[in-house]
C-alpha positions in Angstrom: 98.1 125.3 97.6 95.5 122.6 98.2 94.8 121.3 101.6 93.4 118.1 102.3 91.9 118.1 106.0 93.7 119.7 108.7 96.9 119.9 109.2 99.2 117.5 111.9 99.5 121.1 113.9 95.9 122.0 114.3 94.0 121.5 117.7 91.4 120.2 115.4 93.1 117.2 113.9 91.8 114.8 116.5 88.5 115.7 116.4 88.9 115.3 113.0 90.2 111.7 112.5 87.6 110.7 115.2 84.9 112.4 113.2 86.1 110.2 110.3 86.6 106.9 112.1 83.0 106.8 113.6 82.0 108.0 109.4 83.6 104.4 108.5 82.4 102.6 111.8 79.0 103.7 111.1 79.4 103.2 107.6 80.3 99.4 108.2 77.4 99.1 111.2 74.5 100.0 109.0 75.9 98.1 105.7 78.1 94.9 107.2 81.0 94.1 105.8 81.9 95.7 102.7 84.9 95.9 100.3 87.3 99.5 101.3 85.7 100.6 97.5 82.5 100.3 98.8 83.2 102.3 102.2 85.1 105.0 100.3 82.1 105.3 97.6 79.7 105.7 100.3 81.7 108.0 102.3 83.2 110.3 99.5 86.5 109.4 99.4 89.0 107.2 97.1 89.2 103.5 97.3 93.1 104.2 98.5 91.7 106.8 101.5 89.3 104.0 102.8 92.4 101.4 103.0 94.6 103.3 104.7 91.7 104.5 107.3 90.6 100.7 107.6 94.2 100.0 107.8 94.4 102.4 110.9 91.2 101.3 112.9 92.3 97.3 111.9 95.4 98.0 113.9 94.0 99.7 116.6 91.3 96.5 117.0 88.2 98.4 116.0 87.6 96.3 112.3 88.6 93.1 111.4 90.2 93.2 107.7 88.8 89.7 106.3 89.5 89.4 102.6 92.3 89.8 100.4 92.6 89.6 96.5 95.5 89.3 94.1 94.4 91.0 90.7 
């Protein structure tokens, strides 16, 4: 079995998400506006994982998603 991050029932889950969100916010504070792929690359995660995390942060009002392009 392969686990990615803590399970939802683990007591440290909230702390894990808090740490991850802080890393993302620190990355944006240092680098300014950047594409989700760049955030992922800097933090060692996929673009999809970065998009997911950034979407949650946007829902919380902590970041703003400004640009979307069609492929």
